[in-house]
C-alpha positions in Angstrom: 5.1 -15.5 10.4 8.0 -13.8 12.1 10.4 -16.2 9.6 8.7 -14.5 6.9 10.8 -12.2 4.8 8.6 -9.7 4.1 8.4 -8.7 7.4 12.5 -8.6 8.3 11.9 -6.4 4.8 9.1 -4.2 6.5 10.6 -4.3 10.2 14.2 -3.2 8.5 12.9 -0.3 6.3 10.6 1.4 9.1 13.7 1.2 11.3 16.1 2.8 8.5 13.5 5.3 7.9 13.2 6.6 12.1 17.3 6.6 11.8 17.4 8.5 9.0 14.9 11.2 10.4 17.0 11.0 13.9 20.1 11.5 12.3 19.2 13.7 8.9 15.7 15.8 10.8 16.3 17.8 7.2 15.7 13.9 5.0 11.6 14.2 6.2 11.4 15.0 2.5 12.9 11.8 1.1 11.1 9.8 3.3 8.0 11.1 2.7 8.3 10.5 -1.2 9.8 6.9 -0.7 6.7 6.7 1.2 4.7 7.8 -1.6 6.7 5.7 -4.6 6.3 2.7 -2.3 2.4 3.5 -2.4 2.5 3.4 -6.3 4.6 0.2 -6.4 2.2 -1.5 -4.3 -1.0 -0.2 -6.5 1.1 -1.5 -9.6 1.6 -4.6 -8.4 -1.8 -4.8 -6.8 -3.8 -4.1 -9.6 -1.5 -6.6 -12.1 -3.1 -9.1 -9.5 -6.3 -8.2 -9.4 -6.9 -8.6 -13.1 -4.4 -12.0 -13.3 -5.8 -13.3 -10.3 -8.1 -17.0 -11.0 -8.6 -18.4 -7.3 -10.6 -15.7 -5.9 -13.9 -15.2 -3.1 -16.2 -12.7 -4.0 -17.4 -13.0 -0.3 -21.1 -10.7 -1.2 -18.5 -8.2 -2.7 -20.5 -6.5 -5.6 -19.8 -3.6 -8.1 -22.7 -1.9 -9.7 -25.0 -4.0 -7.6 -23.9 -7.4 -9.0 -21.3 -9.5 -8.0 -18.2 -9.8 -8.8 -17.2 -12.6 -11.1 -14.1 -13.9 -13.8 -16.2 -11.0 -16.2 -16.0 -8.4 -14.4 -13.0 -8.6 -12.6 -11.2 -7.0 -14.9 -13.6 -3.7 -14.8 -12.7 -3.4 -10.6 -9.2 -3.9 -11.2 -9.2 -1.2 -13.8 -11.8 1.1 -11.5 -9.2 0.7 -8.7 -6.1 2.2 -10.1 -8.2 5.4 -11.4 -9.5 6.0 -8.1 -5.9 5.1 -6.1 -4.1 6.9 -8.8 -6.8 10.1 -8.6 -5.6 9.6 -5.1 -1.8 10.0 -5.1 -1.8 12.0 -8.1 -3.3 14.4 -5.6 -0.8 13.5 -3.1 1.9 14.4 -5.5 0.9 18.0 -5.9 0.4 18.5 -1.8 4.4 17.0 -2.1 5.6 19.3 -4.7 4.6 22.5 -3.5 4.8 21.8 0.1 8.4 19.8 0.3 9.5 20.0 -3.6 12.5 18.2 -5.0 15.6 19.8 -4.5 16.6 19.4 -0.9 16.0 15.7 -2.2 18.8 12.9 -1.0 18.0 11.4 -4.4 20.6 7.9 -3.9 18.2 7.2 -1.0 15.0 7.7 -3.1 16.8 5.9 -5.9 18.4 2.7 -3.1 14.6 2.6 -1.0 12.4 2.5 -4.5 14.8 0.4 -6.5 14.6 -2.2 -3.1 10.6 -1.9 -2.6 10.5 -2.2 -6.6 12.3 -5.8 -6.3 11.0 -6.4 -3.4 7.4 -6.6 -4.7 8.7 -8.9 -7.8 9.1 -11.8 -5.4 6.1 -10.9 -3.7 4.2 -11.0 -6.5 6.0 -14.1 -7.8 4.7 -15.9 -4.3 1.3 -14.6 -4.6 1.0 -16.3 -8.0 3.1 -19.3 -7.1 -0.2 -20.0 -3.9 -3.2 -19.5 -5.9 -3.1 -23.3 -6.5 -3.7 -23.2 -2.6 -5.2 -20.3 -1.4 -8.6 -18.5 -2.6 -7.9 -14.6 -2.0 -10.1 -12.6 -0.8 -11.3 -9.9 -3.6 -12.6 -7.5 -1.1 -8.7 -7.9 1.2 -6.9 -7.4 -2.0 -8.9 -4.2 -3.3 -9.8 -2.5 -0.1 -5.8 -2.9 1.8 -3.6 -1.0 -0.9 -5.9 2.1 0.3 -4.5 1.5 4.3 -1.7 3.8 3.4 -3.8 6.5 2.5 -4.2 7.4 6.5 -0.6 7.8 6.9 -0.9 10.5 4.1 -4.3 12.2 4.8 -3.5 12.7 8.7 0.2 14.1 8.1 -1.4 16.8 6.1 -4.9 17.6 7.9 -3.8 17.0 11.7 -0.6 19.4 11.9 -2.7 22.1 9.6 -5.4 22.0 12.4 -3.5 21.7 16.1 -0.1 23.0 14.5 1.7 19.3 14.7 4.8 18.6 13.5 4.0 15.9 10.9 7.9 14.9 10.7 7.7 12.0 13.8 3.2 11.5 13.8 4.1 10.7 10.0 6.5 7.8 10.4 4.8 6.7 13.3 1.7 5.7 11.0 3.5 4.9 8.3 5.0 1.9 10.4 1.3 1.0 11.4 0.2 1.0 8.0 2.8 -1.0 6.7 2.4 -3.8 9.7 -1.8 -3.9 9.5 -1.3 -4.3 5.6 0.9 -7.2 6.3 -1.1 -8.9 8.7 -4.1 -8.6 7.3 -2.6 -10.3 4.2 -1.0 -12.9 6.0 -4.5 -13.9 8.0 -5.4 -13.7 4.4 -3.3 -16.6 3.6 -4.1 -18.1 6.9 -7.9 -18.3 6.8 -8.4 -18.3 2.9 -11.8 -20.2 3.2 -13.5 -17.8 5.6 -16.0 -15.6 4.1 -16.0 -11.3 4.8 -18.6 -9.6 5.8 -20.3 -7.9 2.4 -18.9 -5.1 0.7 -20.0 -2.9 -2.1 -18.3 -1.0 -5.0 -19.9 1.3 -6.9 -18.3 3.3 -10.3 
């Protein structure tokens, strides 16, 4: 796991965000917008993988009371896209109101988004290559991107309730969400034959 290029990219990206904020305190808005765009990219590629995955295990995961099968897997993927996208539309409104876009470092934003998009393409290709020997858990694929919603939610709620500064709190939560997502995905690769607990989805 320690030699995994995705993990190295994750570590480097998070350390750079912390370094950038410490040296450019007024650049916090740029870091948050990069995170938002990264979440959009993750959601997009997760949708594409849910839509195209052929070797999968539902493990009691149901939609509208029925097990997810090949014939209704597409409905689940579209449900994820709309539901996940709805959250991020709300976050975009919050970011525009609270941070705006005038103070953004657009060069850093562009570099961060493009680099993450390219890494996501490579990760998507690796996942497709692994399909022949890995049975992907649909429940993990569906719910894992929602981990990235937690830092955004808490950055909005906790400072408002407790008067905290959202900056470092967000960076720590962002790092935790990134690493937890990575660990869960690697666990799925290692334990692809194991069953998870039942999960139910209602549209």
